[in-house]
C-alpha positions in Angstrom: 0.0 -0.1 -0.1 1.3 3.3 -0.9 1.8 5.9 2.0 -0.9 8.4 3.0 -0.3 12.2 1.8 -0.7 14.3 5.2 -0.5 17.7 6.5 1.3 17.9 9.7 0.7 21.3 12.3 3.6 21.2 14.7 5.3 23.4 17.4 9.2 23.8 17.2 11.6 24.1 20.2 13.0 27.9 20.8 15.9 29.0 22.7 16.5 32.7 23.3 20.3 33.6 24.6 19.3 37.2 25.9 17.7 38.1 29.1 14.1 37.5 28.6 11.0 36.5 30.6 9.7 34.4 27.8 10.0 32.7 24.5 7.6 32.0 21.8 7.6 28.6 20.2 6.8 28.8 16.3 4.5 26.8 14.9 4.5 25.5 11.2 2.4 23.3 8.7 4.2 20.6 6.3 2.7 18.5 3.8 4.2 15.1 2.7 4.5 11.3 2.3 3.7 9.8 5.8 6.7 7.0 5.9 6.7 6.3 9.7 4.5 3.6 11.8 2.5 4.9 14.3 4.3 3.2 16.8 7.5 5.6 16.1 8.5 8.1 18.2 8.9 10.4 15.4 6.4 11.6 12.3 8.7 11.2 9.4 7.7 12.8 5.9 9.0 12.9 2.5 8.4 15.4 -0.5 9.4 13.4 -3.0 9.0 9.6 -3.6 10.0 7.4 -6.2 7.4 5.9 -8.5 8.7 2.3 -9.3 10.2 1.4 -5.6 9.7 2.5 -2.0 12.7 5.7 -2.0 12.5 8.7 -0.4 14.1 12.2 -0.3 13.9 15.2 1.3 12.9 13.6 4.8 11.5 15.3 7.8 11.6 14.2 11.1 9.3 15.5 13.6 9.2 14.1 17.3 5.6 13.1 18.4 5.7 15.3 21.2 5.5 18.2 18.7 2.7 17.6 16.5 -0.3 19.1 17.3 -2.2 17.6 14.4 -1.8 15.1 11.5 -4.6 14.9 8.9 -4.7 12.9 5.6 -5.0 15.0 2.6 
């Protein structure tokens, strides 16, 4: 079965090296072929998939704890 095309809404880690009282964590949307298993600690997406085999390029790995939502396109 081919992988699902999904959209992931996720939040990134952030650090500020100045004197401050707060830091904002940026949020993103990423779209790609879902290539990780449900039991993986990471959601892995690929933006490019070969037609003739299961080869992928441009893989993004997001820790599951950073994922706000995941939806099939």
